[in-house]
Every structure is written in C-alpha cells, then in structure tokens.
C-alpha positions in Angstrom: -31.7 45.5 -11.0 -31.8 46.9 -14.5 -28.5 47.7 -16.2 -26.3 45.4 -14.1 -26.0 41.7 -13.6 -24.2 39.8 -10.8 -21.7 37.5 -12.3 -22.5 33.8 -11.4 -19.4 31.9 -10.5 -21.1 28.6 -11.1 -24.5 27.1 -11.5 -23.6 24.6 -8.8 -24.7 27.2 -6.2 -28.2 25.8 -6.6 -26.9 22.7 -4.8 -25.7 24.6 -1.7 -28.7 23.5 0.4 -27.7 19.9 -0.2 -24.2 20.3 1.2 -24.9 18.9 4.6 -26.7 15.9 3.2 -23.9 15.2 0.7 -21.3 15.4 3.5 -23.2 12.9 5.7 -23.7 10.6 2.8 -20.0 10.9 1.9 -19.0 10.0 5.4 -21.3 7.0 5.4 -19.9 5.6 2.1 -16.4 6.3 3.3 -17.0 4.0 6.3 -18.4 1.3 4.0 -15.4 1.8 1.6 -12.9 1.5 4.5 -14.4 -1.6 6.0 -15.3 -3.1 2.5 -18.6 -4.4 3.9 -22.0 -3.4 5.1 -21.4 -5.2 8.4 -21.1 -2.0 10.5 -24.4 -0.7 9.2 -26.2 -4.0 9.9 -24.7 -4.1 13.3 -26.0 -0.6 14.1 -29.4 -1.6 12.9 -29.3 -4.7 15.1 -28.3 -2.7 18.1 -31.0 -0.1 17.3 -33.7 -2.9 17.3 -32.4 -5.3 19.9 -30.3 -3.0 22.1 -27.4 -4.6 23.8 -29.0 -8.0 23.9 -26.4 -10.7 23.2 -26.8 -13.3 20.5 -27.7 -16.6 22.1 -26.1 -18.9 19.6 -22.3 -19.1 20.4 -21.3 -19.9 16.8 -23.2 -16.9 15.4 -22.0 -14.7 18.2 -18.4 -15.7 17.4 -18.9 -14.9 13.7 -20.3 -11.5 14.6 -17.3 -10.7 16.9 -14.9 -11.9 14.2 -16.5 -9.5 11.7 -16.3 -6.7 14.2 -12.6 -7.3 14.7 -12.1 -7.5 11.0 -13.9 -4.2 10.4 -11.8 -2.6 13.2 -8.6 -3.8 11.5 -9.7 -2.3 8.2 -10.4 1.1 9.8 -7.4 1.4 12.2 -4.7 -0.5 10.2 -6.0 0.7 6.8 -5.0 -2.6 5.1 -7.7 -4.5 3.3 -7.6 -8.2 4.3 -10.1 -10.9 3.5 -10.2 -12.6 6.9 -9.1 -12.3 10.5 -6.5 -15.0 10.1 -5.0 -13.1 7.2 -4.9 -10.0 9.4 -3.1 -11.9 12.2 -0.7 -13.4 9.7 0.1 -9.9 8.3 0.7 -8.5 11.8 3.1 -11.4 12.5 4.9 -10.8 9.2 5.3 -7.1 10.0 6.8 -7.8 13.4 9.2 -10.4 11.9 10.3 -8.2 9.0 10.4 -4.9 10.8 7.7 -3.4 8.7 5.3 -0.8 10.2 1.6 -1.3 9.5 1.4 2.4 8.9 3.7 1.9 5.9 1.3 -0.6 4.4 -1.5 1.9 5.0 0.4 4.5 3.0 1.0 2.0 0.2 -2.8 1.6 -0.2 -3.9 -0.8 -2.9 -0.4 -1.2 -4.2 0.3 -3.6 -1.4 -1.1 -7.1 -1.7 -1.8 -8.3 1.9 -2.3 -11.9 0.8 1.0 -12.2 -1.0 2.7 -9.7 1.3 4.4 -7.9 -1.6 4.0 -4.8 -3.7 1.8 -5.1 -6.8 4.7 -4.1 -9.0 2.7 -4.7 -12.2 0.2 -1.9 -11.3 2.7 0.5 -9.7 3.2 3.6 -11.8 6.6 5.0 -12.6 8.4 7.4 -10.3 7.9 10.3 -12.7 4.1 9.8 -12.5 4.2 10.1 -8.8 6.2 13.4 -9.1 3.7 14.7 -11.7 0.8 13.8 -9.4 2.5 15.6 -6.6 2.9 18.8 -8.7 -0.8 18.5 -9.8 -1.9 18.2 -6.2 0.0 21.4 -5.3 -1.5 23.3 -8.2 -5.0 22.2 -7.2 -4.3 23.1 -3.6 -3.2 26.6 -4.6 -6.3 27.0 -6.9 -8.5 25.9 -4.0 -6.9 28.3 -1.6 -7.2 31.1 -4.1 -10.9 30.4 -4.3 -11.1 30.5 -0.5 -9.3 33.8 -0.4 -11.6 35.2 -3.2 -14.6 34.6 -0.8 -13.3 37.6 1.1 -13.5 39.9 -1.9 -16.6 42.1 -2.7 -19.2 40.7 -5.2 -18.3 40.9 -8.8 -20.8 42.5 -11.2 -20.9 43.7 -14.8 -22.7 46.3 -16.8 -25.1 44.9 -19.3 -24.5 47.7 -21.8 -20.7 47.5 -22.0 -19.8 44.3 -20.2 -17.5 46.2 -17.9 -16.8 44.2 -14.7 -16.5 45.9 -11.3 -16.4 45.1 -7.7 -19.2 46.5 -5.6 -18.0 47.5 -2.2 -20.1 49.3 0.4 -20.5 52.8 -0.9 -17.9 52.5 -3.6 -17.2 50.7 -6.9 -13.8 49.5 -8.2 -12.8 48.3 -11.6 -12.5 44.5 -11.8 -9.2 44.4 -13.7 -6.5 45.1 -12.9 -7.6 44.6 -9.2 -5.6 46.6 -6.7 -6.9 45.9 -3.1 -5.4 49.1 -1.6 -5.8 51.3 -4.7 -7.5 54.7 -4.3 -9.0 54.5 -7.8 -12.5 53.9 -6.6 -15.8 55.6 -7.5 -17.9 56.9 -4.7 -21.1 58.9 -4.6 -19.1 62.0 -3.8 -17.0 61.5 -7.0 -20.2 61.7 -9.1 -20.3 65.5 -8.6 -16.9 65.8 -10.4 -16.5 65.9 -14.2 -17.1 62.4 -15.7 -14.0 62.7 -18.0 -11.8 63.3 -15.0 -13.3 60.4 -13.1 -13.0 58.1 -16.1 -9.3 58.9 -16.4 -8.7 58.3 -12.6 -10.8 55.2 -12.1 -10.2 53.5 -15.5 -13.9 53.3 -16.3 -15.3 54.5 -19.6 -17.0 57.8 -19.4 -20.3 56.4 -20.5 -20.1 53.8 -17.7 -19.4 56.5 -15.1 -23.0 57.8 -15.5 -24.5 54.4 -15.0 -22.3 53.6 -12.0 -23.2 56.9 -10.4 -26.9 56.1 -10.7 -26.3 52.8 -9.0 -24.6 54.4 -6.1 -27.6 56.6 -5.6 -30.1 53.7 -5.9 -31.5 52.8 -2.5 -32.0 49.1 -3.5 -28.5 48.6 -4.7 -27.2 47.8 -1.2 -29.6 44.8 -0.8 -28.9 43.7 -4.4 -25.1 43.8 -3.6 -25.5 41.7 -0.4 -27.6 39.1 -2.2 -25.0 38.8 -5.0 -22.2 38.5 -2.4 -24.0 35.6 -0.6 -24.6 33.8 -3.9 -21.1 34.1 -5.1 -19.5 33.1 -1.8 -21.7 30.0 -1.6 -20.6 29.0 -5.2 -17.0 29.7 -4.4 -17.2 27.7 -1.2 -18.6 24.7 -3.1 -16.0 25.0 -5.9 -13.2 25.3 -3.4 -14.4 22.3 -1.5 -14.4 20.2 -4.7 -11.0 21.4 -5.8 -9.5 20.9 -2.4 -11.0 17.4 -2.2 -9.4 16.4 -5.6 -6.1 18.0 -4.4 -6.2 15.8 -1.4 -7.0 12.6 -3.4 -4.3 13.4 -5.9 -1.8 14.0 -3.1 -2.8 10.7 -1.5 -2.2 9.0 -4.8 1.3 10.5 -5.2 2.2 9.6 -1.6 1.1 6.0 -2.1 3.3 5.6 -5.1 6.2 7.0 -3.2 5.8 4.7 -0.2 5.1 1.7 -2.4 8.3 2.3 -4.3 10.2 2.8 -1.1 9.0 -0.5 0.3 9.7 -2.2 -3.0 13.3 -1.1 -2.9 13.7 -2.6 0.6 13.2 -6.1 -1.0 11.4 -7.5 2.1 11.0 -11.2 2.1 7.2 -11.9 1.7 7.4 -15.3 3.5 6.2 -15.7 7.0 8.8 -16.6 9.7 9.4 -20.3 10.2 7.6 -21.1 7.0 9.1 -23.7 4.7 8.4 -23.7 1.0 7.4 -27.0 -0.6 9.6 -28.1 -3.5 8.7 -30.9 -5.9 12.0 -32.7 -6.7 10.2 -35.3 -8.7 9.9 -39.1 -8.1 12.9 -41.4 -8.5 
C-alpha cells in the first residue's frame, strides 16, 4: 500500500519454504556425525534393495554386524571409538574405575577413548566455561524474546516520517514505547476527534494522524496487515530457531568443559584392570 511499509525483520524469510528440507538434511547429517561413518546409510540402501536377505559369506556378515554394533555404541554411548574392541575395553575400564559412560558422553571430544584420559591440552580454562554458560543464557533469552514477539501485531512504518506503529485489528498503536495494555491507541472512531488532541493522547505526530486515519478507513488495509503479520512471524520463527540452536550448542560446549574438568579432578587411573606396564630396565 502507498504511504506505509511493512518492516522486514530479516531477508531470511525467503528461505521459509526450505525449512522442512533443511531440518531433514540436518537430521541426516547429525546421524552421520554421531556414527562417524556412512555405514548406516549404506546399510539402509542395502536393505532397500535386497530386503532382509542375509549376506551369505560369514566373514563379510561378521564385519557388517561389527559395524552395526559399533554404530550403535556411537549413538547410544555417545563416545567415539575406532573399533569394537576399543568400545569393549572402554566399557570394562568404566566398570573397573566406577566411571559412568554418560559422564564420558558429557565430556565429548575432551575425552580420549583410546588413552582413557582427558585431553588436558585442549581443555579450556574454567572461566571460559563460565563465560560460555552466560553466553548460552543470553542467547536463550534472546531466542525466547523472538518467540514471544511472534504474538505481537505486525510492525509497520510511515514512509513520510518513518514513524513505526503496530497495526492491530481496527486500531493502531505507537511502536515505542510499547505498552501492551495501554489505552493510547488510534481507532477509526478517534479520527472524528480533533487531530491535535489525538496526537497528544496517542503520541503520534499530528501530520501522521491524518495518514493513519486514512489507513483505518482503507478496505484493503486488513489484508495488507495480515500478509505483513505472516511474513514477519515466519522471519521471527526462523531467527528464533537459529538463535536457540546456537544457544543449545553453546550450552553443550559449556557443560562439556565442566564435566571434563570434573573428571580430570578425580584423577582416574587410565590403565585397564590387571594390565601390567612394560618397563625397560636395560641389559646387564
């Protein structure tokens, strides 16, 4: 409509139709990242082509079963090991040292499953973990504010003065300061009153009152407002999803640092039970 413009929250709204495809693709790559291989995808393709037909060669069948078990360990235990033997050794070590596999999952990549110790060289300082925790909370609050803002009416502005306003059904409200339960709104009935009085009551400029009253009487304004509301809510939803995702990843990072430092303070012996170290005492 002439004279007003719906404020675009973000150009990323154009990608709204791809949200479902991005979500499915993200889930697929998450599975590949968790298992650290394409084995599950190849297995699904094999089952799709051959059904439940078993592999005839026992050696190959055993290899496939081993890879299935290894992928299952990666997903359920959350610890990235290179082989099934290493996974079994790690479980035996956890039982002997009274370490929960869930703790190793929480440590993430800071735990070396082969050496069975914390990668202290790459472990950030405690203050960094606290800073990441604060950043995660800030991002979480920002994301939740975007979610709450989706319930607000569409935000528009006048092209002539740049004055922002919220377009509710049958009434207009000044954008700032925003008071949800304020009575300082402009309705079609208020347009019969003196513009100077309404400008003082609503906070709009007197010149803007005339334009806003013409909008309230415009039959097409309702459809334009609904279209702007849908566009802005779609953009806010996408922005909120991205911010909440980064808040989650930042929180996971902070938690991993905290758990890794906690396990490091325990000083757990990395040696397997009943394992003897070899010492070279030299030849006589």
